[in-house]
N, C-alpha and C positions, 0 to 999 in steps of 0.2 A: 366767167367764174372768178367771185371775190377773193382776191389774193390774201387779204387780211383774215378773212374767214378762215381761208386754208391753212394760214400761218399759226392761227389760234388752235385750229383742230390739231395740227401736229404738235404743237406745244402740249395740249391737253394728253394726247396719245404718247408721246414722251414722258409726262408726268405720271400716267398710269402705268406706263412699263416699269418706270424706276420703282414704283411704289410695289408692283407685283414682284419684283427681282429682291426687294428687301423683305417682303412678306415670305417669301419663299425660303430665303436665306435663315428665316427665324423659326421656321416649321420643322420639324423632322418625322420621321418615320422608322421603323423597326421591321425588318425582314427576319424571318426564323427558319431554322431548318429542325424540324422535330423538336423543337426545345431546347436542342442541345449547343446551337450556334444561333446568336443573334448580333444583327448588324444594324446599326443606327445610320440614318443618311439624313442630310439636310433637305430641304426642298429642291436644291439644285442638283442631287443626286451624289454628292459628295460625302465620304464615309466618315462619319465622326466619333463611331466607338463599335468595337467589336468585342463580344462576350462568349467565350467557350467555357463551357460545363467541363470539369475534370473528368466525366465519365465519356466524354466524347474523345478524348486523347487515347490513343491505343498505339504504342511504339511499333506493334507489328501490321498496323493497318492505317498507315498514314494517308493513303487514297481515299479512306472513308471520310476522315477529318477534313481533307482538301474537298469532296464532293459537298460537304456539310456546309463549308465557309462559300462556295460557288454558290449554292441554291440558297442561302441567307441574301447573298449580296445581291442575287437576281430579284429575290421576293421584294428586298428593302427598294431595288430600282425601279421595280414596276409601280411601288406605291408612290415614288417620288415623282415618277411619269405623271400619274393619276394626279397628283396635287397640281403640277405644273398645267397640265390640260384643262383641270378644274379652275385654276387661277387666270387663264387667258381665255377660258372660253366667253364667248359674247363682246370682244373686243374688235370684232371683225378686222384685225390686221393680219395680212398674210405672213407666216411664218410663226405666228404663234398659236 
């Protein structure tokens, strides 16, 4: 096995992985729960914004708002995961 060729391939893979990470950080997805709560995440799955419509807030039913927030976070997280999978598909690197 040619070590120079292997090293070059490893460098190319490293550069590709770095580019993917940068691209994911620049992308965003939105998750929503009944249109009342919206969560925005970047491609790494970090929450960057949370919006709650006033009609979602009921002092007598805090649990409903908590559920809406949870659903919106899960929705956005699933979309961020899909972005990550799409970005790394075809690299052939284990763990990506």
